[in-house]
C-alpha angles and dihedrals in degrees: 000000000000107000108203120218108254132213118225113251095242091157088075096042088120092059095054136054134214121333136297113324124184124197097275089055093046090058089069095050134077135208133068127263116261101256123214125257094273087061092241124126108252105228128185118199121195098218141339102293089054091042092056093052092048095049094043096048097031097048117164093347098071138054110217129204122179125209096213111062122209115287094023116120099233096217088060100049119130117187126231118233087248093056090048090053093046090054090070090057096057122108093212135015123198117189143150110237116223098030096082116024092186090053092045092056093045094049090048090055097043089070095207109172099222099053119147127195107204090207088072093057096067139015121277126216140195115249126182133195104248138082117292094015093097096047128097093265100042098070129102094220090180088071088072092071091074092062087077097058116147123282101253104088101281122137122301126200097268090055090055094060099275125134118261097195093107094138092069090069107072091203092053090042090054088051089055093045089056091054092046090052092051093048092051091051088057094044092048110020094167087072097034094121090055092047090050093049093048089049093054092047092051094047089053090054090050091047088054090049091048088052092049092054093044093054098033095056099039100096106042128149089220132020098203129096132175120216138177095253134003099262097126103065094114092049092046093052091045094056104032097255133140115233116204109189121199086212132014128261091298105081091204097062120102122232120239122240089248089055090053092051093047089052091051088053093047091049092057096041096048100036095242113183105183142040110209122215127180140231105249101040133063113279094197098102093043091050091046092051092046092049094049093047096040094242133139125247132225141163122267104179115213087201099231090138142000119235138158086274095059119105096236142014100252147011097284097047094047092049089049088053088049090054091051091051092048093050092051091046096045095042093241114171 
């Protein structure tokens, strides 16, 4: 991706204070954000998984705008000058560093006091594309330590080769939700009780989703699934599955002929029935592999955005559809 050089939004310097502050730095400050005329906290979310958290936890007390509109592949996002300028006017920014480099740079330059990087609210890990790399013993858990780098622009885990797709694990997503709830309480203490209540409600929903995955995938005839890009490493590890990505964590990369041959071998060996593709990236490679190997295809949605093609209207509904697709593909009873 070409990351354009961005110009600081100095025109809105009066609406912001200090430099980039992530959650840990916010904990040592006091004072609420200056809310807009409608009394709501102005929140900017980088893409859908962050938008969902902000809306669910913020409720009626926030006005949420997302930088990544429906149907746009988040990794490819380029910001317009107007969007960069408006970033500096936000009361609160929620993003996930390492997913969208152009967004990361713009947010750093916006200098909004209440800025939260979701990568600092849980532990990131490394996930590969091959067999065994998604299982419980295949992870380099030490890699997650880099996810908690300092708050001044130094490397976070996703920049050190770790997997940013934390929202696809309901347990990790709940950890992030708790951190977001705490940070919103600091940004807008007048509504702290509402944020705490909404956080608890969301964490319970995510707990129920975790239970559904745990029980639904327990008795499967195979533990291996093939998907377009390696977005499901956290989910695979959580529920004892083996993810085989056609490409790596980057959905735009192309698989080598050797990788395709390896996947054909894995499909036969592990009795794989289905090749999964997704809604926002090309399905060409997945469908070609399926045809050449005599497999079926289905959708496994990495939930980077909700569109009319999504199998559900929000995070919980699409994740429930993902569970149904996995159960069918893995022969779970």
